[in-house]
C-alpha positions, 0 to 999 in steps of 0.5 A: 905563122905556121899551122901546127900540122905541118886635101887635093892640094889646098892653100890654107889661109897664111899657112904652108902646104907641108910635105906628103906622108909616109905610111908606116908598115906594121904588125904585121897580126899575130904581123901579124902575123905577122907584124903588129898593127901599124901606126897610121902615119904623119899628119903633114898638112898645115895647122888649121888656125889662122896666124894672128897677123893674118888680114881680116878678109882676103879671099886669096891670101898672099904667099907668106913664109912658113911660121916657125911652128910649121918649119919645126913640124917639117923638121920633126917629120924629116927627123922621124923619117931618119928614125931620129926619134928623140930629135923628132919628139923635141920638134913636135913637143915644142910645136904642141907646147906653142900651139896646144889646140893644133891636133896635127902636132899632138898626132905627129908626136903620138906617131913619133912615140909609137914608132919609137916604141916599136923600135925599142921593143925589139931590144932588151928588157929595159928598152921594152919597158920604156917602149910601153911608156912611150906607147902609153903616151902615144895613146894618150896623145891620140886616143882616136888611133884605134890600133895603138891600144891593142898594140900596147896591150900586146906589149904588156902581155909580152913583158909579163910573160917574158919577165926574167927571161935570159937573152942569148945573143948570136951573130944574127939573133937574140934568143930569149928563154926561161933559164929555169927550163933545163931542157931548153937551156941544154939544147938551145945551142941546137936551135941557134945553129939551126937558125943561123944555118937557115939564115944563111940559106934564106940569104942566098935565096933572097939575095939579102939578109935582114939582120945584116942591116939592122937589129938582130932578129928576136926569137922567144921560146915560151911555154904553151900558156905563155905563147897563147897569152902573148899572141892571142892566137888559137892552139892550132898555131905552132909559131908566130912572126910579128916582128919577133919569132915566137914559138911554144914548146913543152919538151924540147928533147921530144919536139926538136925536129918540129921546133926546128921546122917551126923556127925555119918557117917563121924565119922565112916570114922575117925574110919575106917581111924584109923583102916585100913588107905587108904587101905580100899576100898571105897565100904566097907568104905561107906557101913559101914558108912551108915550101922552104921550111924543110930545106932548100930542096922544098917539101918532101913528097909526103908533105905534098900528099898530106896537103892534098889529103887536107884539101880533099874534094873541097874547092880552093879558097879564092886568092883574095880570101887568102890575101891577109893573115890567117891569125884571126881565122877560127875554123881549124879545118878551114885553116888547115885547108888554107895552109894546104892550098898555099903550099900546093899552089906555091909548089906548082908555081915554083916547079912551072915558073921558077923561084925567081918569079916567086922572088919578084912577086914578093919584092914588087910591093915596095916598087908599087906593083902587085904580085898579080900584075907581075905574074901577068906581065911575066907569064901572060896568064892570070893567077886565078887561071893557074889556081884552076889548073892546080885545083880542077873541078871534080 
C-alpha cells in the first residue's frame, strides 16, 4: 500500500494418519495489503468415526489398510496441492456424500472452493462471477471459518464497482478501467508503458518476474468512490495491492506523475509477495516500495528530507509494531510517521549493508528463516540496534 504523501501424531481406531498440511498464504489486508485473508488450510487428520467393521473393544487396534474415503481424501489433497481444483472438489464431494457427518470432508471441500475462488478472481469478469459462487459454497460448508465471509464481501464489492469495466491485456498485465472515462482511455498507454518498464526493472533487482510463471498481474483503475468502496481503507491510501493493484484517480492528465509513482509502488509489493510471501515485515515491504518507486537509483534527497520532517522528534515505532500491514491504522499522523520511518530505515540499510542483503531478508521466509535472523547472521548486529543508530535519542 502506498501512503498518499509521497494431533502429536495419534493412532485413531482403525483409521489412517493422513499427511501433514499446507497453509495457504493470503490476503494479503487491503493483502492485504496487501493480500486477502487466507483460507486456513486442509484438515488432513483421519475421520473421527470408527469403521463399521471395527472390533467392539480393542485398546490397540491392528494396523489396517485405509478406507476408500481416507484414500479419496488423500487424493483430493494431492490434487489441491497441484491446483487441480475440479479434481480435488470431486474427491472431497464424494467423501462428503458417503460420510456426511465427517466435518473434515466438508472443511476440505470448503478449502478447495476457497482456493479455486481466489484463483478465478484474478481472471476476467466471468471468472470473478463464478469465484463469488464458489466462495459462497465455501462459507456454507464451513461457517466457522471467520476469514471467508469478509473475503466474499470484498469480492462482491469489487464485482459491483468494476461492472462494465474494459480490460486491456498487455504482456505482463491486465489493466481494467471504465471506458466511459475519456481521460483514462486517452492516457492508459502511458500507464501501461510505465508498468512494463517497472516490471523489467524490478525483475532485474529481484532476479525473478512473477507474471512470467502464472497469470498476468491485474491492475484496476477506479474513481475515488469506487476505490474506497472496494478496499475499505482510509482516504490516506493512494493505492493498494491485495493480489490486485488497485489505484484511484480523478484527473489522469493532472495526476500522471503521482499515479505512475503509485503504480510502481504497488507493483513492488507484487514482487515482494512473489519473492517472500506474507512473511516479509511491513516496514521492509513499505520501505522498499518507497525506495524504488522513484526509480532504480532510489529516492531523491527531497523524499528523504520530507520523511525526516514527518518523523520530527518522535521516537521510532518498535519494528515489531510495523510487522504487519498499515491498512487498519486510522491515525493519519501515525501512518505518515510509519511510512517515513520505513523509508529512512530501508534507505540506511541499503546504503550501509547493500541491496543483496535486503533481497535475502525478503526471500528468507519460504526457506524457514526470518529477516532478523538473516541480518544477525550476515552482519552480526541486531536490527533494533541499527534502528537506534538511524533514529538516535534526542
